[in-house]
C-alpha positions in Angstrom: -4.4 6.2 101.4 -7.9 7.4 100.3 -9.2 10.9 101.4 -12.7 10.0 101.6 -15.2 6.9 101.1 -16.3 8.5 97.9 -12.7 8.2 96.5 -12.8 4.6 97.5 -16.1 4.0 95.9 -14.9 5.7 92.7 -11.9 3.5 92.5 -14.0 0.4 93.2 -16.5 1.4 90.4 -13.5 2.0 87.9 -11.9 -1.3 89.0 -15.1 -3.1 88.5 -15.5 -1.5 84.9 -11.8 -2.6 84.1 -12.4 -6.2 85.3 -15.9 -6.4 83.6 -15.1 -5.1 80.3 -11.8 -7.1 80.2 -13.6 -10.2 81.0 -16.2 -9.6 78.5 -13.8 -8.6 75.8 -12.0 -11.9 76.3 -15.2 -13.7 76.3 -16.5 -12.1 73.0 -13.2 -12.3 71.1 -12.0 -15.6 72.5 -15.4 -17.5 72.4 -18.2 -15.9 70.8 -16.7 -14.6 67.5 -15.1 -17.9 66.3 -18.5 -19.6 66.8 -20.4 -17.0 65.1 -18.4 -15.8 62.2 -21.5 -13.9 60.7 -22.1 -12.0 63.9 -21.9 -8.2 64.3 -18.5 -7.1 65.8 -19.8 -3.6 67.1 -20.7 -4.7 70.7 -17.5 -6.8 71.1 -15.5 -3.7 69.7 -17.2 -1.5 72.0 -16.3 -3.8 75.0 -12.7 -3.9 73.9 -12.4 0.0 73.7 -14.1 0.4 77.0 -11.9 -2.2 78.7 -9.0 -0.3 77.4 -10.4 3.1 78.7 -11.2 1.6 82.3 -7.8 -0.2 82.5 -6.1 3.0 81.5 -7.9 4.9 84.0 -7.1 2.4 86.9 -3.5 1.4 86.0 -1.8 2.9 82.9 -2.8 6.6 83.0 -1.8 7.1 79.3 -3.0 10.1 77.4 -2.8 8.4 74.2 -4.9 5.5 75.2 -7.2 7.9 76.7 -7.4 10.0 73.6 -8.0 6.7 71.4 -10.9 5.7 73.5 -12.5 9.1 73.7 -12.4 9.2 69.8 -13.7 5.7 69.2 -16.4 5.4 71.9 -18.8 8.2 70.4 -18.6 6.5 67.1 -19.3 2.9 68.6 -22.2 4.4 70.7 -23.7 5.8 67.3 -23.0 2.4 65.5 -24.8 0.5 68.3 -27.9 2.8 68.1 -27.9 2.3 64.3 -27.7 -1.5 64.6 -30.5 -1.6 67.2 -32.8 0.6 65.1 -31.8 -0.8 61.5 -35.0 -2.9 61.2 -37.1 0.2 61.4 -34.8 2.7 59.6 -35.4 3.4 55.9 -33.0 1.8 53.6 -30.7 4.7 52.9 -26.9 4.8 52.6 -26.8 8.0 54.6 -26.9 6.2 57.9 -23.8 4.3 56.8 -22.0 7.3 55.7 -22.7 9.0 59.0 -21.3 6.2 60.8 -18.1 6.2 58.8 -17.9 10.0 59.3 -17.8 9.6 63.1 -15.1 6.8 62.8 -13.1 9.1 60.7 -13.5 12.0 63.2 -12.1 9.7 65.9 -8.7 10.9 64.7 -9.4 14.5 66.1 -9.0 13.3 69.9 -6.0 11.0 68.9 -4.3 14.2 67.4 -5.1 16.2 70.5 -3.5 13.3 72.6 -0.4 13.4 70.4 -0.1 17.1 70.8 -0.6 16.8 74.6 2.2 14.3 74.9 4.6 16.4 72.7 4.6 14.1 69.6 2.7 16.5 67.5 3.8 20.2 67.4 1.2 22.3 65.5 -0.5 25.6 66.2 -3.8 24.4 65.5 -3.7 21.4 67.6 -4.6 23.6 70.6 -8.1 23.9 69.2 -8.7 20.1 69.5 -8.9 19.9 73.3 -12.8 20.1 73.1 -12.9 17.5 70.4 -13.9 14.6 72.8 -16.7 16.5 74.3 -17.9 17.8 70.6 -17.7 14.1 69.4 -19.7 12.6 72.3 -22.3 15.4 72.1 -22.5 15.0 68.3 -22.9 11.2 68.5 -25.5 11.4 71.2 -27.6 13.9 69.3 -27.2 11.9 66.2 -28.3 8.7 68.1 -31.4 10.5 69.1 -32.3 11.6 65.6 -31.7 7.9 64.5 -34.4 6.8 67.2 -36.8 9.6 65.9 -36.3 8.5 62.4 -37.0 4.9 63.3 -40.1 5.7 65.3 -41.4 7.8 62.3 -40.6 5.0 59.8 -41.9 2.0 61.9 -44.6 0.2 60.1 -45.6 -2.3 62.9 -45.6 -2.2 66.6 -42.3 -3.0 68.5 -42.1 -5.6 71.2 -42.1 -4.5 74.9 -38.5 -5.3 75.3 -37.4 -3.3 72.2 -39.6 -0.4 73.4 -37.8 -0.4 76.9 -34.5 -0.8 75.2 -35.1 2.3 73.1 -36.5 4.3 76.0 -33.3 3.7 78.4 -31.0 4.3 75.3 -32.9 7.7 74.5 -32.5 8.7 78.4 -28.7 7.8 78.4 -28.1 9.5 75.1 -29.8 12.8 76.3 -27.7 12.5 79.6 -24.4 12.1 77.6 -25.3 15.0 75.3 -25.9 17.2 78.4 -22.6 16.2 79.9 -20.9 17.0 76.5 -22.6 20.4 76.5 -21.4 21.1 80.0 -17.9 20.0 79.1 -17.9 22.2 76.0 -18.9 25.2 78.0 -15.8 24.8 80.2 -17.4 23.4 83.4 -16.4 19.6 82.7 -14.5 19.6 86.0 -17.7 20.0 87.7 -19.0 16.7 86.3 -16.2 14.6 87.6 -16.4 10.9 86.7 -20.3 11.3 85.7 -19.6 10.7 81.9 -17.7 7.5 82.8 -20.5 6.2 85.0 -23.1 7.0 82.2 -20.9 5.1 79.8 -20.8 2.1 82.1 -24.6 2.3 82.5 -25.1 2.6 78.7 -23.0 -0.5 78.3 -25.0 -2.3 81.0 -28.3 -1.5 79.5 -27.1 -2.6 76.0 -25.7 -5.7 77.5 -29.0 -6.5 79.3 -31.2 -6.2 76.2 -28.8 -7.7 73.7 -26.9 -10.3 75.8 -28.9 -10.9 78.8 -27.1 -14.3 79.6 -23.8 -12.5 79.9 -25.4 -9.5 81.7 -26.9 -11.6 84.5 -24.0 -14.0 84.9 -21.1 -11.5 84.7 -22.5 -8.1 85.9 -25.2 -9.1 88.3 -23.3 -11.7 90.4 -20.1 -9.9 90.5 -21.9 -6.4 91.0 -23.6 -7.8 94.2 -20.3 -9.2 95.3 -18.6 -5.8 94.7 -21.2 -4.0 96.5 -20.9 -6.3 99.4 -17.1 -5.9 99.5 -17.5 -2.1 99.1 -19.7 -1.8 102.1 -17.3 -3.8 104.2 -14.4 -1.6 103.1 -16.4 1.5 103.7 -17.4 0.5 107.0 -13.6 -0.2 107.9 -12.4 3.1 106.3 -10.1 5.0 108.7 -12.2 8.0 109.5 -14.1 9.1 112.6 -11.5 7.7 115.0 -10.8 4.6 113.3 -7.1 3.8 112.7 -5.3 2.5 109.5 -4.9 -0.8 111.2 -8.7 -1.1 111.4 -8.8 -0.5 107.6 -6.1 -3.2 107.1 -7.8 -5.7 109.2 -11.1 -5.1 107.3 -9.3 -5.4 104.0 -7.6 -8.6 105.2 -11.0 -10.0 106.2 -12.6 -9.3 102.9 -9.6 -10.9 100.9 -9.8 -14.0 103.0 -13.4 -14.3 102.9 -14.0 -13.3 99.4 -14.2 -16.9 98.0 -16.7 -17.8 100.7 -18.8 -14.6 100.3 -19.0 -14.9 96.5 -20.0 -18.6 96.7 -22.8 -17.8 99.1 -24.0 -14.7 97.1 -24.0 -16.7 93.9 -26.0 -19.5 95.4 -28.5 -17.0 96.9 -28.9 -15.2 93.6 -29.3 -18.6 92.0 -32.1 -19.7 94.4 -34.0 -16.5 94.9 -33.7 -14.4 91.8 -32.8 -17.0 89.1 -35.0 -19.7 90.7 -32.4 -22.5 90.5 -33.5 -25.3 92.8 -30.0 -27.2 92.7 -26.4 -26.3 92.3 -24.6 -27.7 89.3 -23.2 -30.7 91.2 -26.7 -31.6 92.7 -28.3 -31.2 89.2 -25.7 -33.5 87.8 -26.3 -36.0 90.5 -30.0 -35.9 90.1 -29.9 -36.1 86.4 -27.5 -39.1 86.3 -29.7 -40.9 89.0 -32.8 -40.5 86.8 -31.4 -41.5 83.5 -29.2 -44.5 84.7 -32.3 -46.6 85.4 -33.4 -46.4 81.7 -33.5 -49.8 80.0 -34.5 -48.6 76.4 -33.6 -45.8 74.0 -37.2 -44.4 74.4 -37.2 -44.6 78.2 -33.8 -42.9 78.3 -35.3 -40.0 76.1 -38.4 -39.6 78.4 -36.4 -39.7 81.5 -33.8 -37.2 80.3 -36.5 -34.8 79.2 -38.5 -35.1 82.5 -35.4 -34.5 84.5 -34.4 -31.6 82.4 -37.7 -30.0 82.8 -37.5 -30.3 86.5 -33.9 -28.9 86.8 -34.3 -25.9 84.4 -38.0 -25.3 85.1 -38.7 -25.2 81.5 -40.1 -27.5 78.7 -37.5 -29.8 77.4 -37.2 -31.8 74.2 -34.7 -34.5 73.7 -34.0 -36.0 70.2 -31.9 -38.9 69.4 -31.1 -38.2 65.7 -28.4 -37.0 63.5 -30.2 -34.0 62.2 -28.7 -30.6 63.1 -30.5 -28.8 66.0 -32.5 -25.7 65.3 -31.0 -22.3 66.0 -32.4 -20.5 69.1 -35.0 -17.7 68.3 -33.1 -15.2 70.5 -30.0 -15.6 72.7 -31.0 -16.3 76.3 -34.5 -17.3 75.6 -33.7 -20.9 74.4 -31.0 -23.2 75.1 -29.7 -26.0 72.9 -26.9 -28.5 73.4 -25.7 -31.2 71.0 -25.3 -34.8 71.9 -21.9 -35.8 70.4 -19.7 -38.8 70.9 -16.2 -39.3 69.2 -17.2 -36.3 67.0 -20.4 -38.0 65.7 -23.7 -36.1 66.3 -26.3 -38.4 68.4 -29.0 -35.7 68.9 -29.7 -32.7 70.9 -31.4 -31.2 73.8 -33.6 -28.1 73.4 -34.9 -26.0 76.4 -37.8 -23.8 75.5 -38.2 -20.3 77.0 -39.1 -20.2 80.7 -42.6 -19.2 81.6 -41.4 -16.9 84.3 -39.3 -15.0 81.9 -35.8 -15.7 83.4 -33.3 -16.1 80.8 -30.7 -18.8 80.5 -27.3 -17.8 81.7 -23.7 -19.0 81.1 -24.1 -21.3 84.1 -27.1 -22.8 82.5 -25.3 -23.3 79.2 -22.3 -25.0 81.0 -24.6 -27.2 82.9 -26.7 -28.3 80.0 -23.6 -29.0 78.0 -22.2 -31.2 80.8 -25.7 -33.0 81.0 -25.5 -33.5 77.3 -22.1 -35.1 77.6 -23.4 -37.5 80.3 -26.6 -38.2 78.2 -24.6 -39.1 75.2 -22.4 -41.7 77.2 -25.7 -43.4 78.5 -27.2 -43.2 75.1 -24.3 -45.1 73.7 -24.4 -47.6 76.5 -28.0 -48.3 75.9 -27.6 -48.7 72.2 -24.5 -51.1 72.9 -26.8 -53.0 75.2 -29.6 -53.1 72.5 -27.0 -54.2 70.0 -25.8 -56.9 72.1 -29.3 -58.0 73.0 -30.2 -58.0 69.2 -27.3 -60.0 68.4 -28.0 -62.5 71.2 -31.7 -62.8 69.8 -30.4 -63.3 66.2 -28.0 -66.0 67.5 -30.6 -67.7 69.6 -33.0 -67.5 66.4 -30.2 -69.1 64.1 -29.6 -71.8 66.7 -33.4 -72.5 67.0 -33.6 -72.6 63.2 -30.7 -75.0 62.9 -32.2 -77.3 65.5 -35.5 -77.0 63.7 -33.9 -78.0 60.5 -32.2 -80.8 62.1 -35.5 -82.0 63.7 -37.1 -81.9 60.4 -34.4 -83.9 58.6 -34.7 -86.4 61.6 -38.5 -86.5 61.3 -38.1 -87.4 57.7 -35.7 -90.2 58.5 -38.3 -91.4 61.2 -41.1 -91.4 58.7 -38.9 -93.4 56.4 -38.0 -95.7 59.2 -41.5 -96.0 60.5 -43.2 -96.9 57.2 -41.3 -100.3 56.4 -41.6 -101.4 60.1 -45.2 -100.5 60.6 -46.0 -101.8 57.2 -44.5 -105.2 57.9 -46.3 -105.5 61.2 -49.5 -104.5 59.7 -49.3 -106.9 56.8 -48.5 -109.7 59.2 -51.7 -108.8 61.2 -53.7 -108.7 58.2 -52.5 -112.0 56.8 -53.5 -113.6 60.3 -56.8 -112.1 60.4 -57.9 -113.2 57.0 -58.8 -116.6 57.8 -60.4 -116.2 61.2 -61.7 -112.4 61.2 -62.1 -111.3 57.6 -64.1 -108.3 58.6 -61.5 -107.1 61.1 -58.9 -107.7 58.4 -61.0 -105.5 56.1 -61.2 -102.6 58.6 -57.4 -103.0 59.3 -56.7 -102.6 55.6 -58.8 -99.3 55.5 -56.9 -98.0 58.6 -53.6 -99.0 57.0 -54.4 -97.2 53.8 -55.6 -94.1 55.9 -52.3 -94.0 57.9 -50.2 -94.1 54.6 -52.4 -91.5 53.0 -51.8 -89.1 55.7 -48.1 -89.8 56.0 -47.8 -89.2 52.2 -49.9 -86.1 52.3 -48.2 -84.6 55.1 -44.6 -85.6 54.3 -43.6 -82.0 53.3 -46.1 -80.1 55.6 -44.9 -78.9 59.0 -48.3 -78.1 60.4 -51.5 -79.9 60.7 -54.9 -79.5 62.3 -55.1 -81.2 65.6 -58.3 -83.1 64.6 -56.4 -84.7 61.5 -53.5 -85.6 63.7 -55.9 -87.4 66.1 -57.8 -89.2 63.2 -54.2 -90.5 62.2 -53.1 -91.5 65.7 -56.5 -93.2 66.2 -56.1 -95.3 62.9 -52.5 -96.0 63.9 -53.6 -97.3 67.4 -56.6 -99.4 66.0 -54.1 -101.3 63.6 -51.8 -101.8 66.9 -55.0 -103.0 68.8 -55.6 -105.4 65.9 -52.2 -106.7 66.4 -52.2 -107.1 70.2 -55.9 -108.2 70.5 -57.2 -108.1 74.1 -53.8 -107.1 75.5 -54.3 -103.7 74.2 -57.2 -101.3 75.5 -57.5 -97.7 74.1 -58.8 -94.7 75.8 -59.5 -91.3 74.1 -60.6 -88.1 75.6 -60.3 -85.2 73.1 -61.8 -81.9 73.5 -63.7 -81.2 70.3 -63.0 -77.4 70.5 -59.5 -78.0 69.8 -59.9 -79.8 66.4 -58.8 -76.8 64.4 -55.7 -75.8 66.4 -52.5 -76.1 64.2 -49.8 -78.2 65.7 -46.6 -79.7 64.3 -47.3 -82.6 62.0 -46.6 -86.1 63.5 -46.0 -84.6 67.1 -48.4 -87.2 68.8 -47.7 -90.3 66.9 -44.1 -90.6 68.2 -45.5 -90.5 71.8 -48.1 -93.1 70.9 -45.4 -95.4 69.2 -43.3 -95.0 72.3 -46.2 -96.0 74.6 -46.7 -99.1 72.4 -43.0 -100.1 72.2 -41.9 -99.5 75.8 -45.2 -99.8 77.6 -47.5 -102.5 76.1 -44.8 -104.7 74.5 -42.7 -104.7 77.6 -45.6 -105.7 79.8 -47.2 -109.0 80.4 -50.9 -109.3 80.3 -53.3 -106.5 79.4 -52.3 -102.9 78.9 -54.0 -99.5 78.3 -52.9 -96.6 76.0 -54.8 -93.3 76.5 -54.9 -90.0 74.4 -56.1 -86.9 76.2 -56.3 -83.5 74.6 -57.6 -80.6 76.8 -57.6 -76.8 77.3 -58.8 -75.5 73.9 -57.9 -71.8 73.1 -61.6 -71.1 73.1 -61.9 -72.5 76.7 -63.4 -70.5 79.6 -60.0 -69.3 80.9 -58.0 -66.9 78.9 -54.9 -68.4 80.0 -55.7 -72.0 79.1 -53.2 -73.9 77.1 -53.5 -76.7 74.7 -52.3 -80.0 76.6 -51.8 -83.2 74.7 -51.1 -86.2 77.0 -50.4 -90.0 76.2 -50.7 -92.4 78.9 -49.7 -96.1 79.3 -49.8 -98.7 81.9 -46.3 -99.9 81.3 -43.3 -100.1 83.5 -42.4 -96.5 83.0 -39.2 -94.8 82.3 -36.0 -96.0 83.8 -34.4 -94.0 86.8 -32.4 -91.1 85.4 -33.9 -91.1 81.9 -32.8 -88.2 79.6 -33.2 -87.7 76.1 -29.7 -86.8 75.5 -28.3 -89.8 77.0 -30.9 -92.4 76.0 -29.8 -94.9 73.3 -33.3 -94.9 72.0 -36.0 -92.4 72.0 -35.3 -90.8 68.8 -39.0 -90.1 68.3 -39.3 -88.3 71.7 -36.2 -86.4 71.1 -37.3 -85.1 67.8 -40.6 -84.0 69.3 -38.9 -82.2 71.9 -36.5 -80.4 69.5 -39.3 -79.4 67.3 -41.3 -78.0 70.1 -38.4 -76.0 71.2 -37.6 -74.7 67.7 -41.3 -73.6 67.1 -42.2 -72.2 70.6 -38.8 -71.7 72.5 -39.3 -72.1 76.3 -43.1 -71.8 76.0 -43.7 -75.3 75.3 -41.6 -78.5 76.1 -41.9 -82.1 76.5 -42.6 -83.7 79.9 -42.6 -87.2 81.1 -43.3 -88.8 84.5 -43.9 -92.2 86.1 -46.8 -92.9 88.2 -49.9 -95.2 88.3 -49.5 -94.7 84.5 -46.6 -93.5 82.6 -47.4 -90.0 81.3 -45.7 -88.2 78.3 -47.1 -84.7 77.6 -46.7 -81.4 76.0 -48.5 -78.1 76.4 -48.7 -75.0 73.9 -49.6 -71.7 75.6 -52.5 -69.8 74.2 -50.3 -66.9 73.0 -48.0 -69.1 71.1 -51.0 -70.7 69.5 -52.4 -67.4 68.2 -49.0 -66.2 67.0 -47.8 -69.3 65.1 -50.9 -71.5 64.4 -52.6 -69.0 62.0 -49.5 -67.9 60.1 -47.6 -71.2 59.6 -50.4 -73.6 58.8 
């Protein structure tokens, strides 16, 4: 049982030091060192030696371990100061030799410990009992001399953080030198555990300015938790009428409520001091909710950067490439996480320094690495969807191309088929007109020549100006009118502004031929065939489409008519396939019965501007 609350507080401080140094030693040597093979080992070595010293004070009570730590700690303190001031020190080897001399002198306290334990019997060993105090004082004075030399040799102003680090280090070195002087004079017992407290404070200051990420995460949260627990234990300490049972009850309460208290303290520090708006689980849910709605890779990148900026309250940059991410300028100021999937680098996340100066802690690093893994999975899914979409588009394009090639082959077959039949019918008409209407026979011969000139000239061309197609169709219909005489009436309503629009060659003639064959020929008496073209791209409405209509007064299409099932209708099917091949779903062939049978197709203005100019 402890005599006073001060004894309990000392034990708590030593236990905290043992736990902290042990945790940091495992963190440095188990995590940091393998990742950074070129990093300095001075601070990890200092942490390891201090862990041994504090653990020995709390548990082992070994004289040899205490002697080993007492010899190495002064040399490591001086080495840390040399490392801190190295950018400002003149390039002399004397500094290196001085550090090596202190490491060699660490053997003196070890020899004194061996003598004290009986392993070494030598008359001169009695004089070594002041060696630890002498080494600590000499190392502290040497460290102050190094700082003075660095100040005298500095050629440029140091940063505020470096100045503050130097000031606190100088104060602690002076206090350690004073403690060493008191111990040398024989009054060391009056100091008690003050040198150990100064050593712990020296480590905290070094850790804060060199490894702020570890300082805040390991020391601050656990230090606040320890202070809260110490306050509860001190309150329940059996003094001033309190029984040991009260202390045992208070200790049991602290033991059982420790996880709950630590979680609440950690969350309070995160929200109030470190300005974290969400817990890691909440941040993960928020991040996933914002990036899952992304449909494209660029949208995913923007959503991820925006969500990371909100979560960490810092500018975020997300890159999707295989280049190596840049190294952070200083630990704790910037945070970088790689995006990897199955060992392959997909990109990286880079968080800039916060404007409020709060550094990134290990919790932040773990969170951003977890978010990076989630983002890598989503990125892979988006790229997979993009690959599938592009593959489907390629397959659709190949299918359209195959249909277009088939329709072109069928068009050539139709041309070869139309020419003999049409030529036979036209020659028969001309032969009948020669005796009774020679002038009309001459006009019919000219129109026949015009039709064949067009078919020969456009036999290998896919595109033609609408005006030329209309002239060809008009000549074709005039020949048919000469054939049917008064039974066939023609109507034309063509927008002059559409004359230069490029359309697939011979896309109107099959519609007209179908109207003659299944409309006029199948009707008794007079019939009418009309051609209407409207909605030029230069029309008054920006959404206007080119509309081509062929109308006839025939009996119309039979019920359930379909191009796929119809025995005839090769010309209509060819036109439909070509329209689908050129324009996709933006243009299609339509037919309907009514007062007049109507067959039509429309071409949107966007399709005209995209295809007509480049494929004519």
